[in-house]
PQR file of N, CA, C, O and H, with PARSE charges and radii, in Angstrom:
ATOM      1  N   UNK A   1      -6.488   9.112   2.405 -0.4000 1.5000
ATOM      2  CA  UNK A   1      -6.591   7.656   1.230 -0.0000 2.0000
ATOM      3  C   UNK A   1      -6.957   6.724   2.389  0.5500 1.7000
ATOM      4  O   UNK A   1      -6.032   6.646   3.197 -0.5500 1.4000
ATOM      5  N   UNK A   2      -8.276   5.830   2.782 -0.4000 1.5000
ATOM      6  CA  UNK A   2      -8.929   5.066   3.403 -0.0000 2.0000
ATOM      7  C   UNK A   2      -8.709   4.053   3.466  0.5500 1.7000
ATOM      8  O   UNK A   2      -8.322   3.825   2.320 -0.5500 1.4000
ATOM      9  H   UNK A   2      -9.028   5.894   2.126  0.4000 1.0000
ATOM     10  N   UNK A   3      -8.644   3.067   4.039 -0.4000 1.5000
ATOM     11  CA  UNK A   3      -8.014   2.173   4.959 -0.0000 2.0000
ATOM     12  C   UNK A   3      -8.901   1.751   4.012  0.5500 1.7000
ATOM     13  O   UNK A   3      -9.586   2.586   3.423 -0.5500 1.4000
ATOM     14  H   UNK A   3      -8.958   3.252   4.970  0.4000 1.0000
ATOM     15  N   UNK A   4      -9.052  -0.099   3.631 -0.4000 1.5000
ATOM     16  CA  UNK A   4     -10.169  -1.092   3.149 -0.0000 2.0000
ATOM     17  C   UNK A   4     -10.488  -1.449   4.696  0.5500 1.7000
ATOM     18  O   UNK A   4      -9.745  -1.271   5.662 -0.5500 1.4000
ATOM     19  H   UNK A   4      -8.495  -0.778   4.109  0.4000 1.0000
ATOM     20  N   UNK A   5     -11.964  -2.073   4.671 -0.4000 1.5000
ATOM     21  CA  UNK A   5     -12.113  -3.028   5.288 -0.0000 2.0000
ATOM     22  C   UNK A   5     -11.465  -4.318   5.872  0.5500 1.7000
ATOM     23  O   UNK A   5     -11.508  -4.805   7.002 -0.5500 1.4000
ATOM     24  H   UNK A   5     -12.567  -2.218   3.886  0.4000 1.0000
ATOM     25  N   UNK A   6     -11.028  -4.594   5.054 -0.4000 1.5000
ATOM     26  CA  UNK A   6      -9.692  -5.982   5.954 -0.0000 2.0000
ATOM     27  C   UNK A   6      -8.750  -5.548   6.188  0.5500 1.7000
ATOM     28  O   UNK A   6      -7.998  -6.452   6.552 -0.5500 1.4000
ATOM     29  H   UNK A   6     -10.994  -4.199   4.136  0.4000 1.0000
ATOM     30  N   UNK A   7      -7.901  -3.883   6.219 -0.4000 1.5000
ATOM     31  CA  UNK A   7      -6.890  -3.237   6.752 -0.0000 2.0000
ATOM     32  C   UNK A   7      -7.453  -3.144   7.802  0.5500 1.7000
ATOM     33  O   UNK A   7      -6.717  -3.721   8.603 -0.5500 1.4000
ATOM     34  H   UNK A   7      -8.512  -3.148   5.924  0.4000 1.0000
ATOM     35  N   UNK A   8      -8.969  -2.492   8.705 -0.4000 1.5000
ATOM     36  CA  UNK A   8      -8.974  -1.852  10.190 -0.0000 2.0000
ATOM     37  C   UNK A   8      -9.738  -3.503  10.777  0.5500 1.7000
ATOM     38  O   UNK A   8     -10.162  -3.507  11.932 -0.5500 1.4000
ATOM     39  H   UNK A   8      -9.567  -2.024   8.055  0.4000 1.0000
ATOM     40  N   UNK A   9      -9.871  -4.867   9.904 -0.4000 1.5000
ATOM     41  CA  UNK A   9     -10.425  -5.060  10.874 -0.0000 2.0000
ATOM     42  C   UNK A   9      -9.191  -6.172  11.037  0.5500 1.7000
ATOM     43  O   UNK A   9      -9.673  -7.274  11.301 -0.5500 1.4000
ATOM     44  H   UNK A   9      -9.526  -4.864   8.965  0.4000 1.0000
ATOM     45  N   UNK A  10      -7.473  -6.199  10.940 -0.4000 1.5000
ATOM     46  CA  UNK A  10      -6.435  -6.855  11.015 -0.0000 2.0000
ATOM     47  C   UNK A  10      -6.191  -5.717  12.501  0.5500 1.7000
ATOM     48  O   UNK A  10      -6.121  -5.880  13.719 -0.5500 1.4000
ATOM     49  H   UNK A  10      -7.082  -5.304  10.726  0.4000 1.0000
ATOM     50  N   UNK A  11      -6.143  -4.886  11.826 -0.4000 1.5000
ATOM     51  CA  UNK A  11      -5.997  -3.526  12.877 -0.0000 2.0000
ATOM     52  C   UNK A  11      -7.007  -3.609  13.964  0.5500 1.7000
ATOM     53  O   UNK A  11      -6.969  -2.449  14.375 -0.5500 1.4000
ATOM     54  H   UNK A  11      -6.200  -4.753  10.836  0.4000 1.0000
ATOM     55  N   UNK A  12      -7.674  -4.076  14.522 -0.4000 1.5000
ATOM     56  CA  UNK A  12      -8.649  -3.702  15.523 -0.0000 2.0000
ATOM     57  C   UNK A  12      -7.989  -5.419  15.933  0.5500 1.7000
ATOM     58  O   UNK A  12      -7.009  -5.272  16.663 -0.5500 1.4000
ATOM     59  H   UNK A  12      -7.705  -5.018  14.188  0.4000 1.0000
ATOM     60  N   UNK A  13      -8.208  -6.578  15.721 -0.4000 1.5000
ATOM     61  CA  UNK A  13      -8.229  -7.778  15.578 -0.0000 2.0000
ATOM     62  C   UNK A  13      -6.408  -7.518  16.743  0.5500 1.7000
ATOM     63  O   UNK A  13      -6.173  -7.909  17.886 -0.5500 1.4000
ATOM     64  H   UNK A  13      -9.005  -6.698  15.129  0.4000 1.0000
ATOM     65  N   UNK A  14      -5.476  -6.692  15.719 -0.4000 1.5000
ATOM     66  CA  UNK A  14      -4.220  -6.761  16.558 -0.0000 2.0000
ATOM     67  C   UNK A  14      -4.031  -5.809  18.220  0.5500 1.7000
ATOM     68  O   UNK A  14      -3.279  -5.868  19.193 -0.5500 1.4000
ATOM     69  H   UNK A  14      -5.667  -6.374  14.790  0.4000 1.0000
ATOM     70  N   UNK A  15      -5.524  -4.758  17.658 -0.4000 1.5000
ATOM     71  CA  UNK A  15      -5.447  -4.125  19.509 -0.0000 2.0000
ATOM     72  C   UNK A  15      -5.965  -5.079  20.172  0.5500 1.7000
ATOM     73  O   UNK A  15      -5.325  -5.408  21.171 -0.5500 1.4000
ATOM     74  H   UNK A  15      -6.135  -4.710  16.868  0.4000 1.0000
ATOM     75  N   UNK A  16      -7.132  -5.770  19.911 -0.4000 1.5000
ATOM     76  CA  UNK A  16      -7.575  -6.675  21.099 -0.0000 2.0000
ATOM     77  C   UNK A  16      -6.875  -7.206  21.703  0.5500 1.7000
ATOM     78  O   UNK A  16      -6.721  -7.098  22.919 -0.5500 1.4000
ATOM     79  H   UNK A  16      -7.651  -5.502  19.099  0.4000 1.0000
ATOM     80  N   UNK A  17      -5.973  -8.294  20.521 -0.4000 1.5000
ATOM     81  CA  UNK A  17      -4.476  -9.547  21.132 -0.0000 2.0000
ATOM     82  C   UNK A  17      -3.739  -8.636  22.064  0.5500 1.7000
ATOM     83  O   UNK A  17      -3.425  -8.999  23.198 -0.5500 1.4000
ATOM     84  H   UNK A  17      -6.098  -8.381  19.533  0.4000 1.0000
ATOM     85  N   UNK A  18      -3.458  -7.429  21.572 -0.4000 1.5000
ATOM     86  CA  UNK A  18      -2.194  -6.897  22.662 -0.0000 2.0000
ATOM     87  C   UNK A  18      -3.024  -6.670  23.945  0.5500 1.7000
ATOM     88  O   UNK A  18      -2.545  -7.055  25.012 -0.5500 1.4000
ATOM     89  H   UNK A  18      -3.713  -7.134  20.651  0.4000 1.0000
ATOM     90  N   UNK A  19      -4.644  -5.869  23.909 -0.4000 1.5000
ATOM     91  CA  UNK A  19      -5.047  -5.908  25.632 -0.0000 2.0000
ATOM     92  C   UNK A  19      -5.448  -7.129  25.988  0.5500 1.7000
ATOM     93  O   UNK A  19      -5.663  -7.293  27.189 -0.5500 1.4000
ATOM     94  H   UNK A  19      -5.033  -5.556  23.043  0.4000 1.0000
ATOM     95  N   UNK A  20      -5.600  -7.991  25.296 -0.4000 1.5000
ATOM     96  CA  UNK A  20      -5.671  -9.370  26.174 -0.0000 2.0000
ATOM     97  C   UNK A  20      -4.482 -10.461  26.859  0.5500 1.7000
ATOM     98  O   UNK A  20      -4.398 -11.484  27.539 -0.5500 1.4000
ATOM     99  H   UNK A  20      -5.426  -7.857  24.321  0.4000 1.0000
ATOM    100  N   UNK A  21      -3.433  -9.173  25.959 -0.4000 1.5000
ATOM    101  CA  UNK A  21      -2.329  -9.638  26.207 -0.0000 2.0000
ATOM    102  C   UNK A  21      -1.606 -10.968  26.135  0.5500 1.7000
ATOM    103  O   UNK A  21      -0.745 -11.511  26.827 -0.5500 1.4000
ATOM    104  H   UNK A  21      -3.502  -8.342  25.407  0.4000 1.0000
ATOM    105  N   UNK A  22      -2.688 -11.490  24.366 -0.4000 1.5000
ATOM    106  CA  UNK A  22      -2.054 -12.740  23.621 -0.0000 2.0000
ATOM    107  C   UNK A  22      -0.444 -11.479  22.645  0.5500 1.7000
ATOM    108  O   UNK A  22      -0.404 -10.310  22.262 -0.5500 1.4000
ATOM    109  H   UNK A  22      -3.387 -11.049  23.803  0.4000 1.0000
ATOM    110  N   UNK A  23       0.800 -12.937  22.659 -0.4000 1.5000
ATOM    111  CA  UNK A  23       1.388 -12.911  21.607 -0.0000 2.0000
ATOM    112  C   UNK A  23       1.048 -12.346  20.206  0.5500 1.7000
ATOM    113  O   UNK A  23       0.091 -12.802  19.580 -0.5500 1.4000
ATOM    114  H   UNK A  23       0.768 -13.887  22.970  0.4000 1.0000
ATOM    115  N   UNK A  24       1.781 -11.411  19.739 -0.4000 1.5000
ATOM    116  CA  UNK A  24       1.779 -10.223  18.698 -0.0000 2.0000
ATOM    117  C   UNK A  24       2.815 -10.410  18.112  0.5500 1.7000
ATOM    118  O   UNK A  24       2.969  -9.582  17.215 -0.5500 1.4000
ATOM    119  H   UNK A  24       2.558 -11.040  20.248  0.4000 1.0000
ATOM    120  N   UNK A  25       4.168 -11.620  18.260 -0.4000 1.5000
ATOM    121  CA  UNK A  25       5.404 -11.194  17.535 -0.0000 2.0000
ATOM    122  C   UNK A  25       5.135 -11.670  16.085  0.5500 1.7000
ATOM    123  O   UNK A  25       6.034 -11.341  15.311 -0.5500 1.4000
ATOM    124  H   UNK A  25       4.044 -12.293  18.989  0.4000 1.0000
ATOM    125  N   UNK A  26       3.863 -12.536  15.397 -0.4000 1.5000
ATOM    126  CA  UNK A  26       4.022 -12.498  14.325 -0.0000 2.0000
ATOM    127  C   UNK A  26       3.647 -12.088  13.033  0.5500 1.7000
ATOM    128  O   UNK A  26       3.873 -12.433  11.873 -0.5500 1.4000
ATOM    129  H   UNK A  26       3.133 -12.803  16.025  0.4000 1.0000
ATOM    130  N   UNK A  27       2.619 -10.736  13.980 -0.4000 1.5000
ATOM    131  CA  UNK A  27       2.178  -9.159  13.085 -0.0000 2.0000
ATOM    132  C   UNK A  27       2.887  -8.283  12.674  0.5500 1.7000
ATOM    133  O   UNK A  27       3.651  -7.725  13.463 -0.5500 1.4000
ATOM    134  H   UNK A  27       2.436 -10.456  14.922  0.4000 1.0000
ATOM    135  N   UNK A  28       2.850  -7.964  11.529 -0.4000 1.5000
ATOM    136  CA  UNK A  28       3.482  -6.895  11.740 -0.0000 2.0000
ATOM    137  C   UNK A  28       3.370  -5.640  11.765  0.5500 1.7000
ATOM    138  O   UNK A  28       2.814  -5.555  10.670 -0.5500 1.4000
ATOM    139  H   UNK A  28       2.229  -8.417  10.888  0.4000 1.0000
ATOM    140  N   UNK A  29       3.467  -4.164  12.249 -0.4000 1.5000
ATOM    141  CA  UNK A  29       2.832  -3.153  12.790 -0.0000 2.0000
ATOM    142  C   UNK A  29       2.710  -2.690  11.497  0.5500 1.7000
ATOM    143  O   UNK A  29       1.737  -1.937  11.457 -0.5500 1.4000
ATOM    144  H   UNK A  29       3.919  -4.233  13.138  0.4000 1.0000
ATOM    145  N   UNK A  30       3.316  -2.802  10.272 -0.4000 1.5000
ATOM    146  CA  UNK A  30       3.122  -1.905   9.110 -0.0000 2.0000
ATOM    147  C   UNK A  30       2.473  -2.865   8.559  0.5500 1.7000
ATOM    148  O   UNK A  30       2.564  -3.993   9.042 -0.5500 1.4000
ATOM    149  H   UNK A  30       4.107  -3.413  10.304  0.4000 1.0000
ATOM    150  N   UNK A  31       1.504  -2.567   7.179 -0.4000 1.5000
ATOM    151  CA  UNK A  31       1.307  -3.395   6.179 -0.0000 2.0000
ATOM    152  C   UNK A  31       2.075  -2.593   5.026  0.5500 1.7000
ATOM    153  O   UNK A  31       2.299  -1.396   5.206 -0.5500 1.4000
ATOM    154  H   UNK A  31       1.430  -1.651   6.786  0.4000 1.0000
ATOM    155  N   UNK A  32       2.520  -3.278   3.743 -0.4000 1.5000
ATOM    156  CA  UNK A  32       3.706  -2.531   2.877 -0.0000 2.0000
ATOM    157  C   UNK A  32       2.563  -2.346   1.426  0.5500 1.7000
ATOM    158  O   UNK A  32       3.027  -2.692   0.339 -0.5500 1.4000
ATOM    159  H   UNK A  32       2.338  -4.250   3.596  0.4000 1.0000
ATOM    160  N   UNK A  33       1.726  -2.035   1.451 -0.4000 1.5000
ATOM    161  CA  UNK A  33       1.239  -2.039  -0.579 -0.0000 2.0000
ATOM    162  C   UNK A  33       1.565  -1.306  -1.108  0.5500 1.7000
ATOM    163  O   UNK A  33       0.789  -0.445  -1.522 -0.5500 1.4000
ATOM    164  H   UNK A  33       1.349  -1.755   2.334  0.4000 1.0000
ATOM    165  N   UNK A  34       3.211  -1.269  -1.427 -0.4000 1.5000
ATOM    166  CA  UNK A  34       4.126  -0.648  -2.693 -0.0000 2.0000
ATOM    167  C   UNK A  34       5.563  -1.560  -3.221  0.5500 1.7000
ATOM    168  O   UNK A  34       5.170  -2.636  -2.767 -0.5500 1.4000
ATOM    169  H   UNK A  34       3.841  -1.969  -1.091  0.4000 1.0000
ATOM    170  N   UNK A  35       5.926  -1.652  -3.386 -0.4000 1.5000
ATOM    171  CA  UNK A  35       7.455  -1.439  -3.091 -0.0000 2.0000
ATOM    172  C   UNK A  35       8.654  -0.724  -4.329  0.5500 1.7000
ATOM    173  O   UNK A  35       8.447  -0.176  -5.412 -0.5500 1.4000
ATOM    174  H   UNK A  35       6.245  -0.779  -3.754  0.4000 1.0000
ATOM    175  N   UNK A  36      10.223  -1.102  -3.413 -0.4000 1.5000
ATOM    176  CA  UNK A  36      10.767  -0.088  -4.235 -0.0000 2.0000
ATOM    177  C   UNK A  36      11.583  -1.025  -4.989  0.5500 1.7000
ATOM    178  O   UNK A  36      11.833  -2.190  -4.680 -0.5500 1.4000
ATOM    179  H   UNK A  36      10.392  -1.547  -2.534  0.4000 1.0000
ATOM    180  N   UNK A  37      12.005  -0.320  -6.112 -0.4000 1.5000
ATOM    181  CA  UNK A  37      13.184  -1.127  -6.916 -0.0000 2.0000
ATOM    182  C   UNK A  37      14.475  -0.564  -6.643  0.5500 1.7000
ATOM    183  O   UNK A  37      14.470   0.519  -6.059 -0.5500 1.4000
ATOM    184  H   UNK A  37      11.801   0.626  -6.363  0.4000 1.0000
ATOM    185  N   UNK A  38      16.006  -1.273  -7.062 -0.4000 1.5000
ATOM    186  CA  UNK A  38      16.849  -0.882  -6.431 -0.0000 2.0000
ATOM    187  C   UNK A  38      17.303   0.660  -7.633  0.5500 1.7000
ATOM    188  O   UNK A  38      18.365   1.212  -7.347 -0.5500 1.4000
ATOM    189  H   UNK A  38      16.010  -2.153  -7.536  0.4000 1.0000
ATOM    190  N   UNK A  39      16.805   1.026  -8.401 -0.4000 1.5000
ATOM    191  CA  UNK A  39      16.890   2.321  -8.822 -0.0000 2.0000
ATOM    192  C   UNK A  39      15.708   3.597  -8.471  0.5500 1.7000
ATOM    193  O   UNK A  39      15.377   4.626  -9.061 -0.5500 1.4000
ATOM    194  H   UNK A  39      15.943   0.577  -8.633  0.4000 1.0000
ATOM    195  N   UNK A  40      15.296   2.946  -7.224 -0.4000 1.5000
ATOM    196  CA  UNK A  40      14.225   4.058  -6.449 -0.0000 2.0000
ATOM    197  C   UNK A  40      12.930   4.165  -7.368  0.5500 1.7000
ATOM    198  O   UNK A  40      12.293   5.186  -7.626 -0.5500 1.4000
ATOM    199  H   UNK A  40      15.565   2.111  -6.745  0.4000 1.0000
ATOM    200  N   UNK A  41      12.744   3.126  -7.710 -0.4000 1.5000
ATOM    201  CA  UNK A  41      11.461   3.516  -8.711 -0.0000 2.0000
ATOM    202  C   UNK A  41      10.366   2.928  -8.026  0.5500 1.7000
ATOM    203  O   UNK A  41      10.728   1.826  -7.615 -0.5500 1.4000
ATOM    204  H   UNK A  41      13.262   2.297  -7.500  0.4000 1.0000
ATOM    205  N   UNK A  42       8.945   3.219  -7.657 -0.4000 1.5000
ATOM    206  CA  UNK A  42       7.802   3.329  -7.024 -0.0000 2.0000
ATOM    207  C   UNK A  42       7.207   1.959  -7.917  0.5500 1.7000
ATOM    208  O   UNK A  42       7.373   1.856  -9.132 -0.5500 1.4000
ATOM    209  H   UNK A  42       8.651   4.115  -7.991  0.4000 1.0000
ATOM    210  N   UNK A  43       6.467   0.907  -7.053 -0.4000 1.5000
ATOM    211  CA  UNK A  43       5.862   0.126  -7.934 -0.0000 2.0000
ATOM    212  C   UNK A  43       4.440  -0.146  -6.892  0.5500 1.7000
ATOM    213  O   UNK A  43       4.768  -0.459  -5.747 -0.5500 1.4000
ATOM    214  H   UNK A  43       6.333   0.990  -6.065  0.4000 1.0000
ATOM    215  N   UNK A  44       3.472  -0.097  -7.048 -0.4000 1.5000
ATOM    216  CA  UNK A  44       2.394  -0.012  -6.519 -0.0000 2.0000
ATOM    217  C   UNK A  44       0.840  -0.806  -7.293  0.5500 1.7000
ATOM    218  O   UNK A  44       0.574  -1.521  -8.260 -0.5500 1.4000
ATOM    219  H   UNK A  44       3.205   0.157  -7.978  0.4000 1.0000
ATOM    220  N   UNK A  45       0.476  -0.465  -6.714 -0.4000 1.5000
ATOM    221  CA  UNK A  45      -1.047  -2.050  -7.528 -0.0000 2.0000
ATOM    222  C   UNK A  45      -1.871  -0.951  -8.195  0.5500 1.7000
ATOM    223  O   UNK A  45      -1.793   0.268  -8.347 -0.5500 1.4000
ATOM    224  H   UNK A  45       0.692   0.116  -5.929  0.4000 1.0000
ATOM    225  N   UNK A  46      -2.556  -1.777  -8.464 -0.4000 1.5000
ATOM    226  CA  UNK A  46      -3.212  -1.001 -10.228 -0.0000 2.0000
ATOM    227  C   UNK A  46      -4.021   0.122  -9.912  0.5500 1.7000
ATOM    228  O   UNK A  46      -3.932   1.217 -10.468 -0.5500 1.4000
ATOM    229  H   UNK A  46      -2.620  -2.767  -8.340  0.4000 1.0000
ATOM    230  N   UNK A  47      -5.193  -0.321  -8.570 -0.4000 1.5000
ATOM    231  CA  UNK A  47      -5.852   0.879  -7.942 -0.0000 2.0000
ATOM    232  C   UNK A  47      -5.653   1.766  -7.605  0.5500 1.7000
ATOM    233  O   UNK A  47      -6.592   2.551  -7.733 -0.5500 1.4000
ATOM    234  H   UNK A  47      -5.265  -1.211  -8.118  0.4000 1.0000
ATOM    235  N   UNK A  48      -4.677   2.199  -7.105 -0.4000 1.5000
ATOM    236  CA  UNK A  48      -4.215   3.322  -6.755 -0.0000 2.0000
ATOM    237  C   UNK A  48      -3.469   4.574  -7.444  0.5500 1.7000
ATOM    238  O   UNK A  48      -3.371   5.740  -7.062 -0.5500 1.4000
ATOM    239  H   UNK A  48      -3.914   1.561  -7.001  0.4000 1.0000
ATOM    240  N   UNK A  49      -3.152   4.154  -8.186 -0.4000 1.5000
ATOM    241  CA  UNK A  49      -2.720   5.053  -9.967 -0.0000 2.0000
ATOM    242  C   UNK A  49      -2.922   5.928  -9.510  0.5500 1.7000
ATOM    243  O   UNK A  49      -1.993   6.445  -8.892 -0.5500 1.4000
ATOM    244  H   UNK A  49      -3.231   3.206  -8.495  0.4000 1.0000
ATOM    245  N   UNK A  50      -4.516   6.758  -9.542 -0.4000 1.5000
ATOM    246  CA  UNK A  50      -5.011   7.403  -9.478 -0.0000 2.0000
ATOM    247  C   UNK A  50      -5.522   8.215  -8.670  0.5500 1.7000
ATOM    248  O   UNK A  50      -6.066   9.260  -9.026 -0.5500 1.4000
ATOM    249  H   UNK A  50      -5.271   6.337 -10.045  0.4000 1.0000
ATOM    250  N   UNK A  51      -5.370   7.707  -7.098 -0.4000 1.5000
ATOM    251  CA  UNK A  51      -5.372   8.282  -6.151 -0.0000 2.0000
ATOM    252  C   UNK A  51      -3.451   8.994  -6.114  0.5500 1.7000
ATOM    253  O   UNK A  51      -3.052  10.123  -5.827 -0.5500 1.4000
ATOM    254  H   UNK A  51      -4.928   6.858  -6.809  0.4000 1.0000
ATOM    255  N   UNK A  52      -2.815   7.965  -6.461 -0.4000 1.5000
ATOM    256  CA  UNK A  52      -1.455   8.933  -6.448 -0.0000 2.0000
ATOM    257  C   UNK A  52      -1.462   9.620  -6.406  0.5500 1.7000
ATOM    258  O   UNK A  52      -1.305  10.347  -5.425 -0.5500 1.4000
ATOM    259  H   UNK A  52      -3.139   7.048  -6.693  0.4000 1.0000
ATOM    260  N   UNK A  53      -1.710   9.927  -7.773 -0.4000 1.5000
ATOM    261  CA  UNK A  53      -1.406  10.694  -8.934 -0.0000 2.0000
ATOM    262  C   UNK A  53      -1.637  11.933  -8.507  0.5500 1.7000
ATOM    263  O   UNK A  53      -0.847  12.838  -8.774 -0.5500 1.4000
ATOM    264  H   UNK A  53      -1.838   9.337  -8.570  0.4000 1.0000
ATOM    265  N   UNK A  54      -3.099  12.197  -7.564 -0.4000 1.5000
ATOM    266  CA  UNK A  54      -3.825  13.230  -7.144 -0.0000 2.0000
ATOM    267  C   UNK A  54      -3.183  14.123  -5.858  0.5500 1.7000
ATOM    268  O   UNK A  54      -3.237  15.343  -5.702 -0.5500 1.4000
ATOM    269  H   UNK A  54      -3.741  11.461  -7.348  0.4000 1.0000
ATOM    270  N   UNK A  55      -2.191  12.504  -4.483 -0.4000 1.5000
ATOM    271  CA  UNK A  55      -2.286  13.256  -3.897 -0.0000 2.0000
ATOM    272  C   UNK A  55      -0.299  14.178  -4.221  0.5500 1.7000
ATOM    273  O   UNK A  55       0.212  15.045  -3.512 -0.5500 1.4000
ATOM    274  H   UNK A  55      -2.147  11.513  -4.610  0.4000 1.0000
ATOM    275  N   UNK A  56       0.274  13.552  -5.432 -0.4000 1.5000
ATOM    276  CA  UNK A  56       1.533  14.187  -6.291 -0.0000 2.0000
ATOM    277  C   UNK A  56       0.949  15.650  -6.526  0.5500 1.7000
ATOM    278  O   UNK A  56       1.508  16.538  -5.882 -0.5500 1.4000
ATOM    279  H   UNK A  56      -0.141  12.847  -6.008  0.4000 1.0000
ATOM    280  N   UNK A  57      -0.050  16.003  -7.323 -0.4000 1.5000
ATOM    281  CA  UNK A  57      -0.719  17.122  -8.196 -0.0000 2.0000
ATOM    282  C   UNK A  57      -0.321  17.869  -6.790  0.5500 1.7000
ATOM    283  O   UNK A  57       0.777  18.418  -6.874 -0.5500 1.4000
ATOM    284  H   UNK A  57      -0.505  15.282  -7.846  0.4000 1.0000
ATOM    285  N   UNK A  58      -1.035  18.030  -5.378 -0.4000 1.5000
ATOM    286  CA  UNK A  58      -1.428  18.415  -4.678 -0.0000 2.0000
ATOM    287  C   UNK A  58      -0.323  18.819  -4.041  0.5500 1.7000
ATOM    288  O   UNK A  58      -0.352  19.902  -3.455 -0.5500 1.4000
ATOM    289  H   UNK A  58      -1.928  17.584  -5.310  0.4000 1.0000
ATOM    290  N   UNK A  59       1.236  17.767  -4.038 -0.4000 1.5000
ATOM    291  CA  UNK A  59       2.003  18.269  -3.282 -0.0000 2.0000
ATOM    292  C   UNK A  59       2.890  19.012  -3.957  0.5500 1.7000
ATOM    293  O   UNK A  59       3.852  19.457  -3.331 -0.5500 1.4000
ATOM    294  H   UNK A  59       1.260  16.887  -4.514  0.4000 1.0000
ATOM    295  N   UNK A  60       2.722  19.356  -5.648 -0.4000 1.5000
ATOM    296  CA  UNK A  60       3.049  20.152  -6.644 -0.0000 2.0000
ATOM    297  C   UNK A  60       4.679  19.595  -7.345  0.5500 1.7000
ATOM    298  O   UNK A  60       5.795  20.016  -7.649 -0.5500 1.4000
ATOM    299  H   UNK A  60       1.940  18.995  -6.157  0.4000 1.0000
ATOM    300  N   UNK A  61       3.976  18.559  -7.321 -0.4000 1.5000
ATOM    301  CA  UNK A  61       6.071  17.720  -7.687 -0.0000 2.0000
ATOM    302  C   UNK A  61       4.481  17.317  -9.055  0.5500 1.7000
ATOM    303  O   UNK A  61       3.284  17.605  -9.068 -0.5500 1.4000
ATOM    304  H   UNK A  61       3.069  18.217  -7.074  0.4000 1.0000
ATOM    305  N   UNK A  62       5.571  16.414 -10.144 -0.4000 1.5000
ATOM    306  CA  UNK A  62       5.236  15.718 -11.204 -0.0000 2.0000
ATOM    307  C   UNK A  62       5.276  14.128 -10.806  0.5500 1.7000
ATOM    308  O   UNK A  62       5.993  13.818  -9.854 -0.5500 1.4000
ATOM    309  H   UNK A  62       6.543  16.180 -10.133  0.4000 1.0000
ATOM    310  N   UNK A  63       4.459  12.992 -11.566 -0.4000 1.5000
ATOM    311  CA  UNK A  63       3.845  11.883 -11.001 -0.0000 2.0000
ATOM    312  C   UNK A  63       4.649  11.426 -13.327  0.5500 1.7000
ATOM    313  O   UNK A  63       4.189  11.803 -14.405 -0.5500 1.4000
ATOM    314  H   UNK A  63       3.877  13.243 -12.339  0.4000 1.0000
ATOM    315  N   UNK A  64       5.557  10.771 -13.078 -0.4000 1.5000
ATOM    316  CA  UNK A  64       6.060   9.776 -14.947 -0.0000 2.0000
ATOM    317  C   UNK A  64       5.775   8.138 -14.033  0.5500 1.7000
ATOM    318  O   UNK A  64       6.285   7.594 -13.054 -0.5500 1.4000
ATOM    319  H   UNK A  64       5.930  10.464 -12.203  0.4000 1.0000
ATOM    320  N   UNK A  65       4.493   7.748 -15.172 -0.4000 1.5000
ATOM    321  CA  UNK A  65       4.390   6.672 -14.992 -0.0000 2.0000
ATOM    322  C   UNK A  65       5.079   5.571 -16.198  0.5500 1.7000
ATOM    323  O   UNK A  65       5.499   5.991 -17.276 -0.5500 1.4000
ATOM    324  H   UNK A  65       4.078   8.190 -15.967  0.4000 1.0000
ATOM    325  N   UNK A  66       5.098   4.598 -15.934 -0.4000 1.5000
ATOM    326  CA  UNK A  66       5.900   3.638 -16.926 -0.0000 2.0000
ATOM    327  C   UNK A  66       4.755   2.519 -16.991  0.5500 1.7000
ATOM    328  O   UNK A  66       4.368   2.185 -15.871 -0.5500 1.4000
ATOM    329  H   UNK A  66       4.757   4.257 -15.058  0.4000 1.0000
ATOM    330  N   UNK A  67       4.290   2.033 -17.790 -0.4000 1.5000
ATOM    331  CA  UNK A  67       3.307   1.187 -18.082 -0.0000 2.0000
ATOM    332  C   UNK A  67       3.990  -0.297 -17.724  0.5500 1.7000
ATOM    333  O   UNK A  67       3.881  -0.148 -16.507 -0.5500 1.4000
ATOM    334  H   UNK A  67       4.605   2.304 -18.700  0.4000 1.0000
ATOM    335  N   UNK A  68       4.443  -1.257 -17.816 -0.4000 1.5000
ATOM    336  CA  UNK A  68       5.686  -2.569 -18.216 -0.0000 2.0000
ATOM    337  C   UNK A  68       4.468  -3.400 -18.171  0.5500 1.7000
ATOM    338  O   UNK A  68       4.707  -4.325 -18.947 -0.5500 1.4000
ATOM    339  H   UNK A  68       4.531  -1.378 -18.805  0.4000 1.0000
ATOM    340  N   UNK A  69       3.498  -3.533 -17.764 -0.4000 1.5000
ATOM    341  CA  UNK A  69       2.370  -4.538 -18.068 -0.0000 2.0000
ATOM    342  C   UNK A  69       2.209  -5.530 -19.512  0.5500 1.7000
ATOM    343  O   UNK A  69       1.850  -4.957 -20.541 -0.5500 1.4000
ATOM    344  H   UNK A  69       3.304  -2.781 -17.133  0.4000 1.0000
ATOM    345  N   UNK A  70       2.502  -7.105 -19.549 -0.4000 1.5000
ATOM    346  CA  UNK A  70       2.497  -7.613 -20.745 -0.0000 2.0000
ATOM    347  C   UNK A  70       1.053  -7.705 -20.923  0.5500 1.7000
ATOM    348  O   UNK A  70       0.176  -8.084 -20.147 -0.5500 1.4000
ATOM    349  H   UNK A  70       2.794  -7.571 -18.713  0.4000 1.0000
ATOM    350  N   UNK A  71       1.002  -7.240 -22.207 -0.4000 1.5000
ATOM    351  CA  UNK A  71      -0.313  -7.170 -22.890 -0.0000 2.0000
ATOM    352  C   UNK A  71      -1.008  -8.099 -23.671  0.5500 1.7000
ATOM    353  O   UNK A  71      -2.038  -7.908 -24.317 -0.5500 1.4000
ATOM    354  H   UNK A  71       1.714  -6.932 -22.837  0.4000 1.0000
ATOM    355  N   UNK A  72       0.119  -9.855 -23.467 -0.4000 1.5000
ATOM    356  CA  UNK A  72      -0.415 -11.041 -23.601 -0.0000 2.0000
ATOM    357  C   UNK A  72      -0.904 -10.994 -24.795  0.5500 1.7000
ATOM    358  O   UNK A  72      -0.949  -9.914 -25.386 -0.5500 1.4000
ATOM    359  H   UNK A  72       0.956 -10.011 -22.942  0.4000 1.0000
ATOM    360  N   UNK A  73      -1.395 -12.239 -25.415 -0.4000 1.5000
ATOM    361  CA  UNK A  73      -0.832 -12.948 -26.587 -0.0000 2.0000
ATOM    362  C   UNK A  73      -2.120 -11.839 -27.469  0.5500 1.7000
ATOM    363  O   UNK A  73      -3.072 -11.361 -26.853 -0.5500 1.4000
ATOM    364  H   UNK A  73      -1.359 -13.115 -24.935  0.4000 1.0000
ATOM    365  N   UNK A  74      -1.909 -11.632 -28.769 -0.4000 1.5000
ATOM    366  CA  UNK A  74      -3.192 -11.234 -29.414 -0.0000 2.0000
ATOM    367  C   UNK A  74      -3.784 -12.028 -30.498  0.5500 1.7000
ATOM    368  O   UNK A  74      -4.844 -11.675 -31.014 -0.5500 1.4000
ATOM    369  H   UNK A  74      -1.135 -12.021 -29.269  0.4000 1.0000
TER
END
């Protein structure tokens, strides 16, 4: 998976701040783009489903997807 331009610019900015000896205490080292539920289910942003499915297949595993989106008023 390729990092987005925003992620890269944040990383470059953080590295530059560190080189200039600026404080980075409130800058997270890693950006988490997913969430885990209490029952160990993975919640991903919409645009990553096909990428993750490909990675899981290449790893020799199976991906079970449950779409819990609200369909809205009809």
